[in-house]
C-alpha positions as CSV (number, residue, x, y, z in Angstrom):
1,M,104.9,170.3,106.8
2,G,106.2,168.9,103.5
3,S,106.5,170.7,100.3
4,I,102.8,170.1,99.3
5,D,102.1,172.9,101.8
6,G,104.6,175.3,100.1
7,L,107.0,175.3,103.1
8,G,109.3,172.5,102.2
9,A,112.4,172.5,100.1
10,G,112.2,175.2,97.4
11,G,109.9,177.4,99.5
12,A,109.9,181.1,100.0
13,G,113.2,181.4,101.8
14,R,115.1,179.8,99.0
15,A,113.3,181.9,96.5
16,E,114.4,185.1,98.3
17,A,117.9,183.8,98.3
18,G,117.8,183.4,94.5
19,L,118.3,179.7,94.8
20,A,115.0,178.7,93.2
21,A,112.4,180.3,90.9
22,P,109.0,181.0,92.5
23,S,106.2,178.8,91.5
24,G,102.5,178.4,92.2
25,L,99.1,179.4,91.0
26,L,99.9,183.1,90.9
27,D,102.7,182.4,88.5
28,V,100.5,180.3,86.4
29,L,97.9,183.1,86.3
30,N,100.6,185.7,85.8
31,V,98.7,188.1,88.3
32,A,99.4,191.8,87.7
33,A,99.4,194.4,90.4
34,V,98.6,198.1,89.9
35,V,98.4,200.9,92.5
36,L,96.4,204.1,91.9
37,D,96.6,207.3,93.9
38,S,93.6,209.1,95.2
39,E,93.2,210.9,91.9
40,G,93.1,207.7,90.0
41,R,96.6,208.0,88.5
42,V,99.0,205.1,88.2
43,A,101.4,205.2,91.1
44,L,102.9,201.7,90.9
45,W,103.0,199.3,87.9
46,S,104.3,195.7,88.1
47,P,106.1,193.8,85.3
48,Q,103.1,191.5,85.1
49,A,101.0,194.5,84.4
50,E,103.2,195.4,81.5
51,Q,102.8,191.7,80.2
52,L,99.0,191.9,80.7
53,F,98.3,195.4,79.3
54,G,101.2,196.0,77.0
55,W,102.2,199.4,78.6
56,S,105.6,199.8,80.2
57,A,106.0,201.3,83.6
58,E,107.4,204.5,82.1
59,E,104.4,204.7,79.8
60,A,101.9,204.0,82.5
61,L,103.1,205.8,85.7
62,G,101.4,209.2,86.4
63,R,98.6,208.6,83.8
64,P,94.9,208.3,84.7
65,A,94.2,204.6,84.7
66,A,90.7,205.1,83.3
67,Q,92.0,206.8,80.2
68,L,94.9,204.4,79.9
69,L,93.0,201.1,80.2
70,A,89.3,201.8,79.5
71,S,87.7,202.5,76.2
72,K,85.9,205.9,75.8
73,D,82.6,204.2,76.3
74,H,83.7,202.8,79.7
75,V,85.6,205.7,81.2
76,G,82.6,207.0,83.1
77,L,81.8,203.6,84.5
78,V,85.4,203.0,85.6
79,T,85.6,206.5,87.2
80,E,82.4,205.7,89.1
81,L,83.6,202.3,90.4
82,F,86.9,203.9,91.4
83,A,85.0,206.5,93.4
84,R,83.0,203.9,95.2
85,V,86.0,201.9,96.3
86,M,87.9,205.0,97.4
87,G,84.8,206.2,99.2
88,G,84.8,203.1,101.4
89,A,81.9,201.3,99.7
90,G,83.9,198.1,99.7
91,D,86.0,196.1,97.4
92,W,85.0,195.5,93.8
93,A,85.6,192.3,91.8
94,G,84.5,191.4,88.3
95,A,85.5,191.1,84.7
96,F,86.0,194.1,82.6
97,P,87.1,194.7,79.0
98,V,90.5,196.5,79.0
99,H,92.2,198.5,76.2
100,H,95.5,196.9,75.3
101,K,98.4,199.0,74.0
102,D,98.3,197.1,70.7
103,G,94.8,198.5,70.1
104,G,93.0,195.3,71.0
105,T,90.6,194.6,73.9
106,R,91.3,192.0,76.6
107,L,88.7,190.7,79.1
108,V,90.4,190.9,82.4
109,E,89.4,189.6,85.9
110,F,89.9,192.4,88.5
111,R,90.0,192.6,92.3
112,N,90.1,196.2,93.6
113,M,90.5,197.3,97.1
114,R,91.3,200.5,99.1
115,L,94.7,200.9,100.8
116,L,95.7,203.4,103.5
117,D,99.3,204.4,104.1
118,E,101.0,205.7,107.3
119,H,100.3,209.3,106.4
120,G,96.6,208.7,106.0
121,E,96.8,208.8,102.2
122,L,94.4,206.6,100.3
123,Y,95.3,204.4,97.4
124,A,93.5,201.8,95.3
125,L,95.1,198.3,94.6
126,G,94.1,196.5,91.5
127,I,94.9,192.8,91.0
128,A,94.2,191.5,87.6
129,T,94.7,188.5,85.4
130,D,93.6,187.3,82.0
131,R,90.0,186.0,82.4
132,T,90.4,183.3,79.7
133,R,93.5,181.9,81.5
134,L,91.7,182.1,84.9
135,R,88.6,180.2,83.6
136,Q,90.8,177.5,82.0
137,L,92.6,177.0,85.3
138,E,89.3,176.9,87.2
139,R,88.0,174.2,84.8
140,D,91.3,172.2,85.1
141,L,91.1,172.3,88.9
142,A,87.4,171.4,88.9
143,L,88.0,168.6,86.5
144,S,91.0,167.3,88.5
145,A,89.0,167.3,91.7
146,R,86.1,165.4,90.0
147,L,88.5,162.9,88.5
148,V,90.1,162.2,91.9
149,A,86.8,162.1,93.7
150,Q,85.0,159.9,91.2
151,S,87.8,157.7,90.1
152,P,87.2,153.9,90.5
153,I,91.0,153.7,91.3
154,G,92.2,154.5,94.8
155,L,94.3,157.7,94.7
156,A,96.3,159.4,97.4
157,V,98.8,162.3,97.6
158,L,101.5,162.4,100.2
159,D,103.9,165.2,101.1
160,T,107.7,164.9,101.1
161,E,107.5,163.4,104.7
162,L,105.1,160.7,103.4
163,R,102.1,162.1,105.2
164,Y,98.8,161.8,103.6
165,V,97.4,165.1,102.3
166,L,94.7,163.7,100.0
167,V,92.7,160.5,99.8
168,N,89.9,159.9,97.4
169,P,86.7,158.0,98.4
170,T,87.8,154.8,96.5
171,L,90.9,154.5,98.5
172,E,88.9,155.1,101.7
173,R,86.8,152.0,100.8
174,I,89.9,149.9,99.8
175,N,91.7,150.6,103.0
176,G,88.5,150.5,105.1
177,L,89.4,153.9,106.7
178,P,87.8,157.3,106.3
179,A,90.0,160.1,104.9
180,A,90.2,161.8,108.3
181,Q,92.1,158.8,109.6
182,H,94.6,159.1,106.7
183,I,95.2,162.9,106.5
184,G,98.4,164.0,108.4
185,R,99.4,160.5,109.2
186,G,102.4,158.5,107.9
187,V,102.0,155.3,105.9
188,R,102.9,152.9,108.7
189,E,100.7,154.7,111.2
190,A,97.6,154.9,108.9
191,L,98.0,151.4,107.4
192,S,99.3,149.6,110.5
193,F,96.8,146.8,109.8
194,L,98.7,145.7,106.7
195,D,101.6,143.2,107.1
196,D,103.6,144.9,104.4
197,A,103.1,148.6,105.4
198,E,106.8,149.0,106.1
199,A,107.7,147.6,102.7
200,A,105.2,150.0,101.1
201,E,106.8,153.0,102.9
202,S,110.3,151.8,101.8
203,A,109.1,151.7,98.2
204,M,107.7,155.2,98.5
205,R,110.9,156.6,99.8
206,Q,112.8,155.0,96.9
207,V,110.5,156.7,94.4
208,L,110.7,160.0,96.3
209,A,114.5,159.9,96.2
210,T,115.0,158.7,92.7
211,G,112.0,160.0,90.8
212,T,111.7,156.6,89.1
213,P,108.1,155.3,89.3
214,L,107.2,151.9,90.6
215,L,104.3,150.6,88.6
216,E,101.8,147.7,89.2
217,Q,103.4,146.4,92.4
218,F,101.4,143.4,93.6
219,T,100.4,143.1,97.2
220,A,97.8,141.1,99.1
221,G,96.2,141.3,102.6
222,R,93.1,142.2,104.5
223,T,91.6,145.7,104.8
224,H,91.0,147.3,108.2
225,G,88.4,145.2,109.9
226,G,88.0,143.0,106.9
227,E,88.0,139.2,106.9
228,R,88.4,138.4,103.3
229,E,91.8,138.4,101.5
230,H,92.2,141.0,98.8
231,A,94.8,141.6,96.2
232,W,95.9,145.1,94.9
233,S,98.1,146.5,92.1
234,V,99.8,149.6,93.5
235,S,101.8,152.3,91.6
236,Y,104.0,155.1,93.0
237,Y,105.2,158.2,91.2
238,R,106.8,161.5,92.3
239,L,105.0,164.8,92.0
240,E,106.9,167.8,90.8
241,D,105.9,171.4,89.9
242,A,106.7,173.1,86.6
243,T,110.1,174.0,87.8
244,G,111.0,170.5,89.0
245,R,110.5,171.2,92.7
246,V,109.5,168.0,94.5
247,L,106.0,168.4,95.9
248,G,105.5,164.9,97.2
249,L,104.3,161.5,96.0
250,A,101.1,160.1,94.4
251,T,99.9,156.6,94.7
252,S,97.2,154.7,92.8
253,V,95.7,151.5,94.0
254,V,93.6,149.1,91.9
255,D,91.7,146.2,93.5
256,V,92.7,143.1,91.4
257,T,91.2,140.5,93.8
258,Q,88.9,139.0,91.1
259,S,91.6,138.7,88.5
260,H,94.1,137.5,91.0
261,Q,91.7,134.8,92.2
262,A,91.0,133.9,88.5
263,A,94.8,133.6,87.9
264,L,95.2,131.4,91.0
265,E,92.3,129.2,89.8
266,I,93.9,128.9,86.4
267,A,97.2,128.0,88.0
268,R,95.5,125.5,90.3
269,S,93.8,123.9,87.3
270,R,97.1,123.7,85.4
271,R,98.6,122.0,88.5
272,R,95.7,119.6,88.7
273,L,96.1,118.7,85.0
274,A,99.9,118.3,85.4
275,L,99.3,116.1,88.5
276,I,96.9,113.9,86.5
277,A,99.3,113.7,83.6
278,D,102.1,112.9,86.1
279,A,100.0,110.2,87.7
280,T,99.3,108.6,84.3
281,V,103.1,108.2,83.8
282,R,104.1,107.3,87.3
283,I,101.4,105.0,88.5
284,G,101.2,101.5,87.3
285,T,104.8,101.1,86.0
286,T,104.9,97.5,87.2
287,L,102.5,94.8,88.2
288,D,103.8,94.8,91.7
289,L,101.0,95.7,94.1
290,D,103.1,97.4,96.8
291,Q,105.0,99.4,94.2
292,T,101.8,100.6,92.6
293,A,100.5,101.8,96.0
294,R,103.8,103.6,96.7
295,E,103.6,105.3,93.3
296,L,100.1,106.6,94.1
297,A,101.1,107.9,97.5
298,D,104.2,109.6,96.1
299,V,102.2,111.3,93.4
300,V,99.7,113.0,95.7
301,V,102.4,114.2,98.2
302,P,103.0,117.2,98.5
303,E,100.8,118.5,95.6
304,L,97.5,117.4,97.1
305,A,98.3,116.3,100.7
306,D,101.0,116.6,103.3
307,I,100.6,112.9,104.2
308,A,99.0,110.1,102.2
309,A,98.3,106.5,103.0
310,V,97.1,103.7,100.7
311,D,95.3,100.9,102.3
312,I,93.6,97.9,100.7
313,L,90.9,95.7,102.2
314,D,92.3,92.5,103.4
315,S,89.5,90.5,101.8
316,V,90.7,91.8,98.4
317,L,94.2,90.4,98.9
318,E,92.7,87.1,100.1
319,G,90.7,86.9,96.9
320,R,87.3,87.0,98.6
321,P,84.5,89.1,97.1
322,T,84.3,92.6,98.8
323,L,80.6,93.1,99.1
324,R,79.9,96.5,100.7
325,S,79.3,95.8,104.4
326,S,76.6,97.4,106.5
327,A,77.2,100.7,108.3
328,H,77.7,98.7,111.6
329,E,80.5,96.5,110.5
330,P,84.3,97.2,110.9
331,A,86.7,97.1,108.0
332,V,90.0,95.3,108.0
333,F,92.7,97.0,106.0
334,R,96.2,96.0,105.0
335,A,98.5,99.0,104.7
336,L,100.4,99.2,101.5
337,A,102.1,102.6,101.4
338,V,102.6,105.8,103.4
339,A,104.2,109.0,102.1
340,S,104.9,112.3,103.8
341,A,106.2,115.7,102.5
342,F,108.2,116.2,105.8
343,P,108.9,114.4,109.0
344,S,105.7,114.4,111.1
345,E,104.2,112.6,114.1
346,A,101.2,112.1,111.8
347,V,103.2,109.5,109.9
348,R,103.4,107.4,113.0
349,A,99.7,107.5,113.3
350,A,99.3,105.8,110.0
351,D,99.6,102.0,109.8
352,P,103.1,100.8,108.7
353,P,103.1,99.1,105.3
354,G,102.4,95.4,105.6
355,D,100.4,95.8,108.9
356,I,96.8,94.7,109.1
357,A,94.4,96.8,111.1
358,A,90.7,96.8,111.9
359,Y,88.8,100.1,111.8
360,A,85.5,100.4,113.6
361,A,82.4,101.2,111.7
362,D,82.3,104.8,112.9
363,R,85.8,105.5,111.5
364,L,85.7,107.8,108.4
365,V,87.8,105.5,106.3
366,T,85.4,102.7,107.0
367,Q,82.5,104.8,106.0
368,S,84.3,105.7,102.8
369,V,84.8,102.0,101.7
370,T,81.3,101.1,103.0
371,T,79.5,103.8,101.1
372,G,81.8,103.9,98.1
373,H,81.9,107.8,98.4
374,P,84.6,110.3,99.6
375,V,84.4,111.5,103.2
376,L,85.6,115.1,103.8
377,V,86.4,116.9,107.0
378,A,87.4,120.3,105.7
379,H,88.3,121.7,109.1
380,V,89.3,119.1,111.7
381,H,88.2,119.8,115.2
382,A,89.2,117.9,118.4
383,Q,86.0,115.8,118.3
384,D,86.8,114.7,114.7
385,I,90.2,113.1,115.6
386,S,88.8,110.0,117.2
387,R,86.8,109.2,114.0
388,I,90.0,109.6,111.9
389,A,92.6,107.8,114.0
390,R,92.8,104.0,114.4
391,D,93.0,104.2,118.2
392,S,93.8,106.6,121.1
393,T,97.5,106.5,120.5
394,A,97.1,107.5,116.9
395,A,94.6,110.2,117.9
396,T,97.2,111.7,120.2
397,L,99.8,111.7,117.5
398,L,97.5,113.4,115.0
399,T,96.5,116.0,117.6
400,R,100.2,116.8,118.3
401,A,100.9,117.0,114.5
402,G,98.2,119.6,114.1
403,L,95.9,117.9,111.7
404,R,94.0,120.6,109.9
405,S,92.0,118.8,107.1
406,Y,91.2,115.2,106.2
407,L,89.9,113.4,103.1
408,A,89.3,109.7,102.5
409,V,88.6,108.5,98.9
410,P,87.6,105.0,98.1
411,L,89.7,103.0,95.5
412,I,87.1,101.5,93.1
413,A,87.9,99.4,90.1
414,R,85.5,97.6,87.9
415,G,82.7,98.3,90.4
416,E,84.5,96.8,93.3
417,V,85.8,98.7,96.3
418,L,89.4,97.7,96.8
419,G,90.5,100.1,99.6
420,A,91.0,103.7,100.4
421,L,93.3,106.7,99.7
422,D,93.8,108.5,103.0
423,L,94.9,112.2,102.7
424,K,95.8,114.6,105.5
425,R,97.0,118.2,105.7
426,T,98.9,119.4,108.8
427,R,101.1,122.3,107.5
428,N,99.1,123.3,104.5
429,P,96.6,125.9,105.8
430,L,94.1,125.4,103.0
431,P,91.3,123.0,103.7
432,F,90.4,120.2,101.3
433,N,87.5,121.4,99.1
434,D,85.2,120.1,96.3
435,D,87.9,120.6,93.7
436,D,90.3,118.5,95.8
437,I,87.7,115.8,96.1
438,V,87.3,115.7,92.3
439,L,91.1,115.6,91.8
440,A,91.6,112.9,94.4
441,G,88.8,110.9,93.0
442,E,90.3,111.0,89.5
443,L,93.7,109.9,90.8
444,A,92.2,107.2,92.9
445,A,90.2,105.9,90.0
446,R,93.2,105.7,87.8
447,A,95.3,104.1,90.5
448,A,92.6,101.7,91.5
449,V,92.6,100.1,88.0
450,C,96.4,99.7,88.3
451,I,96.1,98.3,91.8
452,D,93.4,95.9,90.6
453,N,95.6,94.7,87.8
454,A,98.5,94.2,90.2
455,R,96.1,92.4,92.6
456,W,94.9,90.1,89.9
457,Y,98.4,89.5,88.6
458,R,99.6,88.7,92.2
459,N,96.8,86.2,92.6
460,A,97.4,84.6,89.2
461,H,101.1,84.5,89.9
462,H,100.6,83.0,93.3
463,T,98.2,80.5,91.9
464,A,100.6,79.5,89.1
465,L,103.5,79.3,91.5
466,A,101.5,77.1,93.9
467,L,100.4,74.9,91.0
468,Q,104.0,74.5,89.8
469,H,105.3,74.0,93.4
470,H,102.6,71.2,93.8
471,L,103.6,69.6,90.5
472,L,107.3,69.5,91.2
473,P,108.9,66.9,93.5
474,H,109.8,68.3,96.9
475,H,112.6,65.9,97.6
476,P,114.1,63.4,95.1
477,P,113.5,59.9,96.3
478,P,116.5,57.8,97.4
479,T,117.7,55.7,94.5
480,P,120.3,52.9,94.4
481,G,123.8,54.0,93.5
482,L,122.9,57.6,93.1
483,E,122.9,60.7,95.3
484,V,120.6,63.5,93.9
485,A,120.1,67.2,94.9
486,S,117.7,69.6,93.2
487,R,116.5,73.1,93.2
488,Y,113.8,75.2,91.6
489,R,113.8,78.9,91.7
490,P,110.9,81.0,90.2
491,A,111.5,84.1,88.1
492,A,111.6,87.6,89.7
493,A,108.4,88.7,91.4
494,S,107.7,91.2,88.7
495,S,107.5,88.5,86.0
496,E,105.3,85.5,85.2
497,I,106.5,82.1,86.4
498,G,107.9,79.7,83.8
499,G,107.4,76.1,82.9
500,D,110.6,74.6,84.1
501,W,110.4,71.1,85.7
502,F,112.7,68.3,86.9
503,D,112.2,64.8,88.3
504,A,114.1,61.8,89.6
505,I,112.2,58.6,89.1
506,A,113.1,55.1,90.4
507,G,113.1,52.6,87.5
508,P,113.3,48.8,87.3
509,D,116.5,46.9,88.1
510,D,117.9,49.7,90.3
511,T,117.9,52.2,87.4
512,T,117.1,55.9,88.0
513,V,115.5,58.2,85.5
514,L,116.6,61.9,85.6
515,V,114.7,64.3,83.6
516,I,114.7,68.1,83.3
517,G,112.6,70.2,80.9
518,D,111.4,73.7,80.0
519,V,108.0,74.6,78.6
520,M,108.3,77.7,76.5
521,G,106.1,80.6,77.8
522,S,105.0,81.6,81.3
523,G,102.1,81.7,83.6
524,I,99.4,79.2,84.5
525,N,99.3,77.8,80.9
526,A,103.0,77.0,81.0
527,A,102.7,75.5,84.5
528,A,99.7,73.4,83.4
529,S,101.5,72.1,80.3
530,M,104.5,71.3,82.5
531,G,102.4,69.3,84.8
532,Q,101.0,67.3,81.9
533,L,104.4,66.6,80.5
534,R,105.8,65.6,83.9
535,T,102.9,63.2,84.5
536,A,103.4,61.7,81.0
537,T,107.2,61.4,81.7
538,R,106.7,59.5,85.0
539,T,104.2,57.2,83.2
540,L,106.6,56.4,80.4
541,A,109.5,56.0,82.8
542,E,107.8,53.0,84.4
543,L,107.7,51.2,81.0
544,A,111.5,51.0,80.8
545,L,111.7,52.5,77.4
546,D,114.9,53.7,75.7
547,P,115.3,57.5,76.0
548,P,114.6,58.2,72.3
549,Q,111.3,56.3,72.6
550,V,110.3,58.3,75.6
551,L,111.1,61.6,73.8
552,Q,109.1,60.5,70.8
553,Q,106.1,59.8,73.0
554,L,106.5,63.2,74.8
555,D,106.9,64.9,71.4
556,R,103.4,63.5,70.4
557,T,102.0,64.5,73.8
558,T,103.4,68.0,73.5
559,A,102.1,68.4,69.9
560,A,98.6,67.5,71.2
561,L,98.8,70.5,73.6
562,E,97.8,73.8,72.0
563,E,100.7,76.0,71.0
564,T,103.2,74.3,73.3
565,I,106.9,73.8,72.7
566,A,109.2,72.3,75.3
567,T,112.9,71.2,75.6
568,C,114.0,68.2,77.6
569,V,116.9,66.0,78.7
570,Y,116.0,62.4,79.5
571,V,118.7,60.3,81.3
572,V,118.6,56.7,82.5
573,Y,121.3,55.7,84.9
574,D,122.2,52.0,85.4
575,P,124.4,51.6,88.5
576,H,125.2,48.0,87.6
577,R,126.8,49.0,84.3
578,A,128.0,52.5,85.6
579,T,126.5,54.1,82.5
580,C,124.0,56.7,81.5
581,R,121.8,56.7,78.4
582,V,121.1,60.3,77.5
583,A,118.8,61.8,74.9
584,V,118.2,65.5,74.3
585,A,115.3,67.4,72.8
586,G,116.5,70.9,72.0
587,H,117.9,71.4,75.5
588,L,121.3,72.7,76.8
589,P,123.8,69.8,77.2
590,P,124.4,68.3,80.7
591,V,127.8,68.8,82.4
592,L,129.8,65.7,83.4
593,I,132.3,65.9,86.2
594,R,134.8,63.2,86.6
595,A,137.2,62.9,89.6
596,G,140.5,64.5,88.8
597,R,139.3,66.0,85.5
598,A,137.8,69.4,84.5
599,P,134.1,69.5,84.2
600,E,132.9,69.2,80.6
601,L,129.8,69.8,78.5
602,L,128.6,66.6,77.0
603,D,128.8,66.6,73.2
604,L,125.4,65.1,72.4
605,P,123.0,65.3,69.5
606,T,120.8,68.4,70.2
607,G,117.6,67.1,68.8
608,A,114.5,69.1,68.1
609,P,112.3,70.6,70.8
610,L,109.2,68.6,71.9
611,G,106.1,69.5,69.9
612,V,107.8,70.0,66.6
613,G,106.9,66.5,65.5
614,G,108.3,64.0,63.1
615,I,112.0,64.3,64.0
616,P,113.8,61.2,65.5
617,F,115.8,61.5,68.7
618,E,119.1,59.9,69.4
619,A,120.6,58.5,72.6
620,T,124.2,58.5,73.8
621,T,125.8,56.2,76.3
622,V,128.1,57.9,78.8
623,A,130.2,56.1,81.4
624,M,129.5,57.3,85.0
625,E,131.7,55.7,87.6
626,P,131.2,56.2,91.4
627,G,132.2,59.8,92.3
628,D,131.3,61.1,88.9
629,Q,128.6,63.9,88.8
630,L,126.0,64.8,86.2
631,V,124.5,68.3,86.2
632,L,121.2,69.0,84.5
633,Y,119.9,72.6,84.3
634,T,117.5,74.9,82.4
635,D,118.5,77.9,80.4
636,G,117.4,80.3,83.2
637,L,120.6,79.4,85.0
638,V,123.1,80.5,82.3
639,E,121.3,82.8,79.8
640,T,121.3,86.6,80.3
641,R,120.5,89.5,78.0
642,D,124.0,91.1,78.2
643,Q,126.5,88.2,78.1
644,P,127.2,85.6,75.4
645,I,126.0,82.1,76.3
646,D,129.5,80.7,75.8
647,E,130.9,82.9,78.5
648,R,128.1,81.9,80.9
649,L,128.7,78.2,80.2
650,D,132.4,78.7,80.9
651,L,131.5,80.3,84.2
652,L,129.3,77.4,85.0
653,L,132.2,74.9,84.4
654,D,134.5,77.0,86.6
655,L,132.0,77.0,89.4
656,L,131.7,73.2,89.2
657,A,135.5,72.6,89.3
658,D,135.5,72.0,93.1
659,T,134.2,68.4,93.1
660,G,134.5,68.0,96.9
661,R,131.5,70.1,97.9
662,P,128.3,68.5,99.1
663,L,125.7,68.5,96.3
664,E,123.3,70.7,98.3
665,E,126.0,73.3,98.7
666,T,126.9,73.1,95.1
667,C,123.3,73.8,94.1
668,D,123.2,76.9,96.3
669,R,126.5,78.1,95.0
670,L,125.4,77.9,91.4
671,L,122.2,79.7,92.0
672,D,123.9,82.4,94.1
673,S,126.6,83.0,91.6
674,L,124.7,82.8,88.3
675,R,121.3,84.2,89.2
676,R,120.4,87.9,89.4
677,P,117.6,89.4,91.5
678,D,115.8,90.7,88.4
679,D,116.1,87.6,86.2
680,H,113.0,87.1,84.2
681,D,113.2,83.3,83.8
682,D,112.8,80.5,86.3
683,V,115.5,77.8,86.9
684,A,115.4,74.0,87.5
685,L,118.7,72.3,88.6
686,V,119.5,68.7,89.2
687,I,122.9,67.3,90.3
688,A,123.5,63.6,90.6
689,R,126.6,61.9,92.0
690,A,127.2,58.1,91.3
691,R,128.1,56.1,94.4
692,P,128.8,52.4,95.0
693,L,125.9,50.1,95.4
694,Q,125.4,49.0,98.9
């Protein structure tokens, strides 16, 4: 047994050897021993008797005990009790007032019994202690026992071998085991149902060895036979007696399940708020539909789901109204984004971005967009997989991936169902719950507005681009004495289209009108204004007016359009005279390329932009012999935000130095060299080369 039983380190053997002072209740009580002979005289007198009664052994030995210790009033009674014990009437126990050497009286607790030696002589043994000290100890022990038994904290005492010697009722309930299944057993044996029993024993041995307590150690698990997860705060401290001898170890256990769950809920709430705040910043950074969908998928993984997919109804992208269908109609989705916290076969079960897939009416994602409500399968079973997956192949992949929980949330913006946010958990053991539905719904609602904005922007962008494409010439018409190549390139996909335009118009007497312009602004309004100016330009070109007259008419037309300003270069080429009449309205100057000479920017009167009104325009005649080239362009070709315009114009001239290239190749070379993928302005480009009349 360990030292709790008094037989461990520091026990009787070591005391006899003088290696450790004795300890125990007898020492606390300071029990005195006195032996009387058959005549009632003191035969033996212990040091504790001297401490209790005040008389030394020399003073007490040989004297009648009744006269030494009892008052005159009690001598007769003491003599009678002594006679009864010596006569074999049995032991006597009780409290008795004793005369102390100092003259005072002490109430002493006695135990008296008869002794018989080997010669048949009779003696009386008296064991005594101060009654006040005895009653105090009894009260302390009783109080300690009640505290342990009635404590709402689980308490246990273990010996130095870490075997249980005491377990209170509260700890019985916490561990789910009666005290009998604790007592005498070690920690790992008694608590074998706990995953961290070995770690607990290791911590106990550390405390037992060092004497340093371990306080409020957190642990969690299930009790014996329990199904619900619990959390406990456990403390360990070493037990020592008054002399410092190690008795064993005590442990206290407090069930903190409620506070732990509350702390977890607070932490989850904070994570949800952080996720919503993160979504506010990260979702909708652009008006690109695919990018917005990717941002939503990236936000929810891995905080909310292991795998997320964002799908939009194909009818939404086509611009058709998305009236909620009946419960018997399939839904056609276009996949926009898929995100995963780790490689998984479940990713292959999702539709790749860009793919279009039809989901039958019984599929859960179809039900979500049909009803406009979330669909939850907290615990996915085998029979649920077929209603989640698109087809049998996807169902097999989800089964192999170990799909645990599923949630589909509709994307609704401005009262219209746009698509669905599809969430799956494969490794996360926690099922989706009502809180997850609220969080996913909040994220989906915020993202849906951004997706709807991107969707409307895409439709408007495509509409404006189609309008502009329709208004611009597809191929310049063949003209006498002139070879013409042209290009139009819209701005980057993340920006509105512009109002750049160009034209090549056959005029009277073999002349050719070349025009290039730029309506300031972007979007459908700019494209519509551009269309009106192009139409007006073609009409005026048929009248064979001088370029300044044409620009004056266009100036008035532009001024009539609301808040419209445009720049323009108007050129009339006459092959018979080998000349160009050029007029500029606030536009960048054309480049003239002559055979054998470096390209040059024409020095022309700049003129005011169209729409300013009241400012006359001037024309300049420029010789243009066969082989010469004239390059017209808009500012989107040469202007950037980080380089001076002069450097960009010099680069343009350098690129045009090779005059032997075909015009189509030259157009592509200029665009490839001068344009950037993220340019926010569109470009129109016209290159004309004079050639001999046939």
